[in-house]
C-alpha positions as CSV (number, residue, x, y, z in Angstrom):
1,M,0.0,0.0,0.0
2,V,1.2,3.5,-0.8
3,R,0.1,6.2,1.6
4,V,0.7,9.9,1.4
5,S,1.6,11.4,4.7
6,N,0.3,14.6,6.2
7,F,3.8,15.8,7.2
8,E,4.2,19.5,6.6
9,E,7.3,19.7,4.3
10,N,8.7,23.0,5.5
11,L,12.2,22.2,6.6
12,P,14.8,24.9,5.9
13,K,16.4,24.5,2.5
14,S,19.6,25.7,4.1
15,L,20.1,22.3,5.6
16,P,22.6,20.0,3.9
17,A,20.7,18.0,1.2
18,R,21.2,14.6,3.0
19,E,20.0,15.9,6.3
20,F,17.0,17.6,4.6
21,V,15.9,14.4,2.9
22,E,16.5,12.3,6.0
23,Q,14.5,14.6,8.2
24,T,11.7,14.8,5.7
25,A,11.5,11.0,5.3
26,A,11.6,10.6,9.1
27,G,8.8,13.2,9.5
28,K,6.7,11.3,6.9
29,L,7.3,8.0,8.7
30,H,6.2,9.4,12.1
31,A,3.1,11.0,10.5
32,V,2.0,7.8,8.8
33,L,2.8,5.6,11.9
34,E,0.7,7.9,14.1
35,E,-2.2,7.8,11.6
36,M,-2.0,4.1,11.4
37,K,-2.0,3.7,15.2
38,T,-4.9,6.1,15.5
39,N,-6.9,4.1,12.9
40,K,-5.8,0.8,14.6
41,E,-4.3,-0.4,11.3
42,L,-1.8,-3.3,11.5
43,F,1.5,-3.1,9.8
44,D,4.7,-5.1,9.6
45,V,6.9,-2.7,7.7
46,V,6.6,1.0,6.8
47,I,9.1,2.4,4.4
48,A,9.3,6.2,4.2
49,S,11.1,8.1,1.5
50,D,11.5,11.4,-0.1
51,T,12.9,12.7,-3.3
52,V,14.9,16.0,-3.4
53,I,16.2,17.8,-6.4
54,Y,19.7,19.2,-5.5
55,F,20.9,21.4,-8.3
56,E,23.8,23.8,-8.5
57,G,24.1,23.8,-4.7
58,N,20.5,24.4,-4.0
59,I,17.6,22.2,-2.7
60,I,14.7,22.8,-5.0
61,G,11.4,22.4,-3.2
62,K,8.1,21.0,-4.3
63,P,6.5,23.0,-7.1
64,E,3.8,25.4,-6.2
65,D,1.8,24.9,-9.4
66,A,2.1,23.4,-12.9
67,K,4.1,26.4,-14.2
68,D,6.6,26.1,-11.3
69,A,6.9,22.4,-12.0
70,F,7.6,23.0,-15.7
71,N,10.2,25.6,-14.9
72,T,11.9,23.3,-12.4
73,L,12.1,20.5,-14.9
74,Q,13.5,22.7,-17.6
75,R,16.1,24.1,-15.2
76,S,17.2,20.8,-13.6
77,R,17.2,18.8,-16.8
78,A,18.6,21.6,-18.9
79,G,16.2,20.6,-21.7
80,S,17.6,17.1,-21.9
81,Y,16.0,13.7,-21.2
82,G,16.1,11.9,-17.9
83,I,18.7,9.2,-17.3
84,Q,16.0,6.5,-17.5
85,E,15.0,7.7,-20.9
86,Y,17.0,8.6,-24.0
87,G,19.4,10.7,-21.9
88,A,21.1,7.5,-20.8
89,V,23.2,7.6,-23.9
90,F,25.0,10.7,-22.5
91,V,25.9,9.0,-19.2
92,K,29.3,7.3,-18.9
93,A,28.7,5.7,-15.5
94,V,26.5,5.7,-12.5
95,H,28.5,5.3,-9.3
96,G,26.2,3.6,-6.8
97,C,22.7,2.3,-7.2
98,F,21.0,3.2,-10.6
99,S,17.5,2.7,-9.1
100,N,18.4,5.3,-6.4
101,V,19.1,7.8,-9.2
102,V,15.6,7.4,-10.7
103,G,13.7,6.4,-7.5
104,L,13.8,4.1,-4.6
105,P,17.0,2.0,-4.3
106,I,15.2,-1.4,-4.6
107,Y,18.2,-3.6,-4.2
108,K,19.2,-1.9,-0.9
109,V,15.6,-2.0,0.4
110,H,15.3,-5.7,-0.5
111,S,18.6,-6.5,1.1
112,A,17.7,-4.6,4.3
113,L,14.4,-6.5,4.5
114,V,16.1,-9.8,4.0
115,N,18.8,-9.0,6.6
116,K,16.1,-8.2,9.1
117,G,14.3,-11.5,8.4
118,I,11.2,-9.8,7.0
119,L,11.6,-11.3,3.5
């Protein structure tokens, strides 16, 4: 099940990018856990995550509207294609987990669940 949290994403963008995304994911986790406890919903595992665009030394927040989203995409992609599309022909190497570049690092998540005996 995918659930959207009610966590207010208003952390200062002056935080280091890693700290910003970790605190945001932790806030989402706690918000979802509280909601599930309140509703007496059972759960074995809850995975919280967040995606942050970090471009030219700046954290780019969630777009305010469709125009802002379009401008953000144009600026961060520089008019090119994403790495998971045709833009991959311009990428020499990905150091680390490819799925983390385009989304959730599935291999790491799977490994962590196996190591904890959940899978």
